[in-house]
C-alpha positions as CSV (number, residue, x, y, z in Angstrom):
1,M,25.9,15.9,-16.0
2,S,25.4,19.7,-15.9
3,I,21.8,20.7,-16.7
4,T,20.4,24.3,-16.9
5,L,16.7,24.5,-16.1
6,W,14.5,27.4,-17.2
7,S,12.3,28.9,-14.4
8,E,10.5,32.1,-13.7
9,E,8.8,33.5,-10.6
10,F,5.9,35.8,-9.8
11,G,5.0,37.8,-6.7
12,A,7.1,39.4,-4.0
13,V,10.2,37.6,-2.9
14,T,9.1,38.1,0.7
15,D,5.8,36.2,0.1
16,A,5.3,32.5,1.0
17,P,6.8,30.4,-1.8
18,I,4.9,28.0,-4.0
19,V,6.9,25.8,-6.4
20,L,4.7,24.4,-9.2
21,I,5.8,20.9,-10.5
22,M,4.3,20.0,-13.9
23,G,3.8,16.4,-15.1
24,S,6.0,14.1,-17.2
25,M,6.9,15.4,-20.7
26,S,5.2,18.8,-19.9
27,Q,6.5,22.3,-19.9
28,G,6.1,24.6,-16.9
29,I,3.9,27.0,-18.8
30,L,1.1,24.4,-18.7
31,W,0.5,26.0,-15.3
32,P,-1.8,28.6,-16.7
33,D,-0.9,32.3,-16.5
34,E,-4.3,33.2,-15.0
35,F,-4.0,30.5,-12.3
36,V,-0.4,31.6,-11.5
37,G,-1.5,35.2,-11.5
38,R,-4.3,34.5,-9.0
39,L,-1.8,32.8,-6.6
40,A,0.6,35.8,-6.9
41,A,-2.2,38.3,-6.3
42,G,-3.1,36.2,-3.2
43,G,0.3,36.9,-1.7
44,R,2.4,34.0,-2.9
45,R,5.8,33.9,-4.5
46,V,5.1,31.5,-7.3
47,I,7.8,29.6,-9.2
48,R,7.3,27.4,-12.3
49,Y,9.9,25.7,-14.3
50,D,10.6,23.4,-17.3
51,H,11.8,19.9,-16.6
52,R,14.9,18.8,-18.4
53,D,14.1,17.8,-21.9
54,T,11.1,20.1,-22.0
55,G,10.5,23.7,-23.1
56,A,13.4,26.1,-22.7
57,S,15.4,23.8,-20.3
58,D,18.4,21.9,-21.6
59,T,17.9,18.8,-23.6
60,V,20.0,15.7,-23.1
61,D,21.7,13.2,-25.4
62,F,20.1,10.2,-23.7
63,E,22.3,7.7,-25.4
64,A,25.5,9.3,-24.2
65,E,24.2,10.4,-20.8
66,P,21.1,8.4,-19.7
67,Y,19.2,9.5,-16.6
68,T,16.3,8.2,-14.5
69,W,13.5,9.9,-12.6
70,E,15.8,10.1,-9.6
71,D,17.5,12.8,-11.6
72,I,14.3,14.6,-12.3
73,Y,13.5,14.4,-8.6
74,D,16.9,16.0,-7.9
75,D,16.0,18.7,-10.4
76,V,13.1,19.8,-8.2
77,L,15.4,20.3,-5.2
78,R,17.8,22.2,-7.5
79,V,15.1,24.6,-8.4
80,L,14.4,25.3,-4.7
81,D,18.1,25.8,-4.1
82,A,18.5,28.1,-7.1
83,H,15.7,30.3,-5.8
84,G,17.3,30.3,-2.3
85,L,14.5,28.3,-0.7
86,D,15.1,25.9,2.2
87,S,11.5,24.9,1.9
88,A,8.4,25.7,-0.1
89,H,4.8,24.8,-0.6
90,L,4.8,22.2,-3.4
91,V,2.0,21.9,-5.9
92,G,2.3,19.0,-8.4
93,H,0.2,18.0,-11.3
94,S,0.1,14.4,-12.6
95,A,3.7,13.0,-12.4
96,G,4.6,16.3,-10.7
97,G,2.3,15.2,-7.9
98,L,4.3,11.9,-7.6
99,L,7.5,14.0,-7.3
100,G,5.9,16.1,-4.6
101,Q,4.8,13.0,-2.7
102,L,8.3,11.6,-2.9
103,I,10.0,14.8,-1.7
104,A,7.5,14.9,1.2
105,V,8.6,11.3,2.1
106,R,12.3,11.7,1.7
107,R,12.9,15.4,2.5
108,P,10.0,16.5,4.7
109,E,12.0,19.5,6.0
110,R,11.7,21.0,2.5
111,V,7.9,20.7,2.2
112,R,5.7,23.3,4.0
113,T,2.5,21.9,2.5
114,L,1.8,19.5,-0.4
115,T,-0.9,19.9,-3.0
116,V,-1.4,17.0,-5.5
117,I,-3.6,17.5,-8.6
118,G,-4.6,14.8,-11.0
119,S,-2.0,12.4,-9.7
120,S,-1.6,8.8,-8.6
121,P,-0.5,7.5,-5.2
122,L,3.2,6.9,-4.8
123,G,4.3,3.3,-5.0
124,A,1.0,2.0,-6.5
125,G,2.3,1.1,-10.0
126,E,0.4,3.7,-12.0
127,G,2.7,3.2,-15.0
128,L,2.1,-0.5,-15.1
129,V,-1.7,0.1,-15.0
130,L,-1.5,2.4,-18.0
131,M,0.8,-0.1,-19.9
132,R,-1.6,-3.0,-19.3
133,A,-4.6,-0.9,-20.4
134,L,-2.9,0.1,-23.6
135,M,-1.9,-3.5,-24.3
136,G,-5.4,-4.7,-23.5
137,E,-4.2,-6.9,-20.7
138,P,-6.3,-7.6,-17.6
139,Q,-5.5,-5.7,-14.4
140,P,-4.5,-7.8,-11.4
141,A,-6.7,-7.6,-8.3
142,G,-6.0,-4.5,-6.2
143,S,-4.6,-2.5,-9.1
144,L,-5.4,1.2,-9.4
145,P,-8.4,2.2,-11.5
146,E,-7.4,2.3,-15.2
147,P,-7.9,5.2,-17.6
148,T,-11.2,5.7,-19.4
149,P,-11.9,3.9,-22.6
150,E,-11.7,7.1,-24.6
151,F,-8.2,7.8,-23.2
152,V,-7.0,4.3,-23.9
153,A,-8.4,4.4,-27.5
154,F,-6.8,7.7,-28.3
155,Y,-3.3,6.7,-27.1
156,R,-3.4,3.3,-28.8
157,E,-4.1,5.2,-32.1
158,L,-1.4,7.8,-31.3
159,I,1.2,5.1,-30.7
160,A,0.4,3.4,-34.0
161,A,0.3,6.6,-36.0
162,P,3.3,7.8,-38.1
163,P,5.2,10.8,-36.8
164,P,3.8,14.2,-37.8
165,A,5.1,15.5,-41.1
166,D,5.4,19.1,-40.1
167,R,4.5,21.8,-37.6
168,R,0.9,22.0,-38.6
169,E,0.3,18.2,-38.2
170,Q,2.2,18.2,-34.9
171,I,0.1,21.1,-33.4
172,A,-3.1,19.4,-34.6
173,R,-2.0,16.2,-32.8
174,M,-1.2,18.2,-29.7
175,I,-4.7,19.9,-29.8
176,A,-6.4,16.5,-30.1
177,E,-4.4,15.2,-27.1
178,Q,-5.4,18.3,-25.1
179,R,-9.1,17.7,-26.0
180,V,-8.9,14.1,-24.7
181,L,-7.2,15.1,-21.5
182,H,-9.7,18.0,-21.0
183,G,-12.5,15.5,-20.7
184,P,-16.1,15.7,-21.9
185,A,-17.8,17.8,-19.3
186,L,-16.6,21.4,-19.8
187,P,-16.6,23.3,-23.1
188,F,-13.4,23.0,-25.0
189,D,-12.0,26.2,-26.5
190,E,-10.2,25.1,-29.6
191,D,-8.8,28.6,-30.5
192,A,-7.3,28.9,-27.0
193,A,-5.9,25.3,-27.3
194,R,-4.3,26.2,-30.6
195,K,-2.6,29.3,-29.2
196,L,-1.3,27.3,-26.2
197,Q,0.0,24.4,-28.3
198,E,1.7,26.8,-30.8
199,R,3.4,28.5,-27.8
200,L,4.5,25.1,-26.5
201,Y,5.8,24.1,-29.9
202,D,7.7,27.3,-30.6
203,R,9.4,27.6,-27.2
204,A,10.6,24.0,-27.1
205,R,14.3,23.5,-27.8
206,D,13.6,20.0,-29.1
207,L,10.0,18.8,-28.8
208,A,11.0,15.2,-29.5
209,A,13.3,15.2,-26.4
210,T,10.3,14.8,-24.1
211,A,10.3,11.1,-25.0
212,N,13.4,10.8,-22.9
213,H,11.1,11.0,-19.8
214,R,9.6,7.7,-20.9
215,R,13.1,6.2,-21.3
216,A,14.0,7.6,-17.9
217,A,11.0,5.8,-16.4
218,A,11.8,2.6,-18.1
219,A,15.4,2.8,-16.9
220,R,14.3,2.7,-13.3
221,P,10.9,1.1,-13.0
222,D,11.2,0.7,-9.2
223,F,11.7,4.4,-8.7
224,E,8.5,4.7,-6.6
225,P,8.7,3.0,-3.2
226,V,5.7,1.0,-2.0
227,G,3.6,1.8,1.0
228,V,5.2,5.0,2.2
229,L,2.5,7.6,2.0
230,D,1.7,7.2,5.7
231,Q,5.1,8.8,6.3
232,V,4.0,12.1,4.8
233,K,3.8,14.7,7.5
234,A,3.2,17.8,5.4
235,P,-0.4,19.1,5.4
236,T,-1.8,17.6,2.1
237,L,-4.5,18.7,-0.2
238,V,-5.5,16.3,-3.0
239,I,-7.4,17.6,-6.0
240,E,-9.1,15.5,-8.7
241,G,-11.6,16.4,-11.4
242,T,-14.9,14.5,-11.6
243,H,-14.1,13.7,-15.2
244,E,-10.5,12.7,-14.8
245,P,-9.7,10.5,-17.9
246,A,-6.1,9.4,-17.1
247,K,-6.2,8.6,-13.4
248,P,-9.8,8.3,-12.3
249,G,-10.3,7.7,-8.6
250,H,-6.6,7.9,-7.8
251,G,-6.9,11.1,-5.8
252,R,-9.3,9.4,-3.3
253,I,-6.7,6.7,-2.8
254,I,-3.9,9.3,-2.2
255,A,-6.1,11.1,0.4
256,E,-6.9,7.8,2.2
257,R,-3.2,6.9,2.4
258,I,-1.8,10.2,3.6
259,P,-2.7,11.0,7.3
260,G,-5.0,14.0,7.6
261,A,-5.1,14.7,3.8
262,R,-8.1,16.5,2.4
263,L,-9.7,15.6,-1.0
264,L,-11.3,18.2,-3.2
265,M,-13.3,17.0,-6.2
266,V,-13.6,19.7,-8.9
267,E,-16.8,19.4,-10.9
268,G,-16.3,18.9,-14.6
269,M,-12.5,19.0,-14.6
270,G,-10.5,16.4,-16.5
271,H,-6.7,16.1,-16.5
272,T,-6.0,19.7,-17.7
273,L,-6.3,23.0,-15.9
274,P,-8.9,24.9,-17.9
275,P,-10.1,28.5,-17.3
276,Q,-13.4,27.3,-15.8
277,V,-11.6,26.0,-12.7
278,H,-8.8,28.5,-12.2
279,E,-10.7,30.5,-9.5
280,Q,-11.7,27.4,-7.5
281,L,-8.2,25.8,-7.8
282,A,-6.5,29.1,-6.8
283,T,-8.8,29.7,-3.9
284,A,-8.2,26.1,-2.6
285,V,-4.4,26.4,-2.9
286,L,-4.3,29.8,-1.3
287,A,-6.3,28.6,1.6
288,H,-4.1,25.5,2.0
289,T,-0.8,27.4,1.8
290,A,-1.8,30.2,4.2
291,E,0.9,30.8,6.8
292,P,0.6,32.4,10.2
293,T,1.4,36.1,10.2
């Protein structure tokens, strides 16, 4: 299957490269322009891209050519190759953090450093925890912490709701989802959220195609190996918000399982990357990705 992925880069080509990996069903522009700009101004060559079936990247006829998350993993390496990079600093958010962890395990020579934001530990069954929470089933002993009640209630209602009738309804739903992921601690700018969601809606080739990421996960539920994070050799920074609704406490577990990893808790942050935390996040990532001169 031939897939064309949209990507863009910022900063000087001679600067240390950072590849930003966004989460499942998410466009690359969810890495905020201000955050990206701070990294580029700090002397980094920053690359962000759209996963297949999101944004301006190619969409796939999943019935005719099904794929799994192994293919989305391969896409990350293809982005590095397309930009002429033997290795890069990888920064992953949510499921993008899982991809970063997996690359650090399988292809350590391609990872200069790893930064994981709002993610879950590789091989810990995060998807099963979410599914059981949404179904109201008890979690077995030793499972990851489950999402907050507010998160679960919102997605139960979302799953049961009929599809949006038009652009206005779809954007309203996207704003509501962003509000839940934002969390309760920091002020939520609804005007800014509307502009972002309109941008996401209008640049997507097929907004509904993002659902293929769920189908890809279901096609290969054993994608994540178990108990391998002790193999990660790349210097690792783990970042989690104090008000993370989707994966609360997962960052601490990642940091405990990767040798030498550091954990940064960002006050007030939920599962999004709002303006209030851009400076702190960029400062932390720039320090973590600093290379000898």
